[in-house]
C-alpha positions as a printed Julia matrix, in Angstrom:
97×3 Matrix{Float64}:
 -24.68   97.12    1.39
 -23.65   96.89    4.7
 -26.71   98.26    6.16
 -28.43   95.5     4.06
 -26.61   92.79    5.62
 -27.06   94.44    8.85
 -30.9    94.5     8.64
 -30.94   90.9     7.59
 -28.85   90.14   11.07
 -31.27   92.19   13.01
 -34.27   90.76   11.68
 -33.17   87.0    11.88
 -32.34   87.87   15.48
 -35.53   89.46   16.32
 -37.55   86.41   14.62
 -39.31   88.86   12.12
 -39.4    88.18    8.31
 -35.9    88.71    7.04
 -36.5    89.06    2.75
 -35.81   91.17    0.2
 -39.07   93.0     0.38
 -39.46   93.32    4.31
 -35.89   94.5     4.1
 -36.46   97.21    1.16
 -39.52   98.69    3.26
 -37.45   98.6     6.07
 -34.89  100.85    4.27
 -37.45  102.95    2.93
 -39.48  103.63    6.34
 -36.47  103.48    8.77
 -33.58  104.74    6.54
 -35.09  106.86    3.79
 -33.38  104.74    0.86
 -34.99  103.22   -1.57
 -33.49  100.51   -2.94
 -35.29   97.33   -5.65
 -35.98   93.73   -3.49
 -33.84   92.31   -6.62
 -30.5    94.5    -5.74
 -31.74   93.83   -2.07
 -31.66   90.24   -3.16
 -28.53   90.1    -5.21
 -26.13   91.84   -2.3
 -27.6    88.97    0.14
 -26.6    86.72   -2.73
 -23.09   87.95   -2.78
 -22.79   87.98    1.1
 -23.65   84.4     1.06
 -26.9    85.0     3.19
 -29.22   83.08    0.38
 -29.71   79.5     0.59
 -30.46   78.17   -2.94
 -33.48   76.31   -3.33
 -34.59   73.95   -6.23
 -37.24   74.67   -8.31
 -40.55   73.34   -7.55
 -41.3    71.33  -10.6
 -39.53   71.12  -13.55
 -41.51   72.82  -16.82
 -40.74   69.34  -18.6
 -42.95   67.49  -15.92
 -45.87   69.34  -17.12
 -48.3    67.33  -19.32
 -49.88   69.21  -22.32
 -53.31   69.22  -22.03
 -54.18   68.25  -26.15
 -55.89   65.65  -27.96
 -54.3    63.77  -31.12
 -57.99   63.6   -33.06
 -60.73   66.44  -32.9
 -63.38   65.8   -30.18
 -61.3    63.6   -28.41
 -61.03   65.38  -25.05
 -63.57   67.35  -23.33
 -63.0    70.33  -20.93
 -65.42   71.96  -18.79
 -65.5    75.44  -16.44
 -67.55   74.91  -13.51
 -68.23   77.91  -10.84
 -69.1    76.37   -7.44
 -72.22   79.0    -5.56
 -73.27   78.1    -2.3
 -76.68   78.42   -1.74
 -79.26   79.52    1.19
 -79.05   75.95    2.43
 -75.57   73.98    2.97
 -75.89   72.1    -0.45
 -73.85   73.96   -3.16
 -74.34   73.96   -6.82
 -72.11   74.07  -10.33
 -72.98   76.67  -13.13
 -71.14   76.63  -16.12
 -68.75   79.07  -17.12
 -70.75   80.4   -19.8
 -73.95   81.38  -17.41
 -71.88   83.21  -15.06
 -71.43   86.25  -17.7
């Protein structure tokens, strides 16, 4: 755990990315120690080095895509393709297969 905290501080001081995946890479490449990013995150959290971040969007805020009656709501799926001229066209997804 001390090596994880030391690596975190060293990476922070040098201005490099100091996340769990980066620390895992440094441990594997320079110290021949394989530790999962989840374990590294737990050690950093225990040491108080993780700043909690709230979830970006609560699941309750999503509006469900549904209709009360049949044929009340329609959805289209298009793929945009660029032509040799500066214009672009929309192709229905069923035509792309």
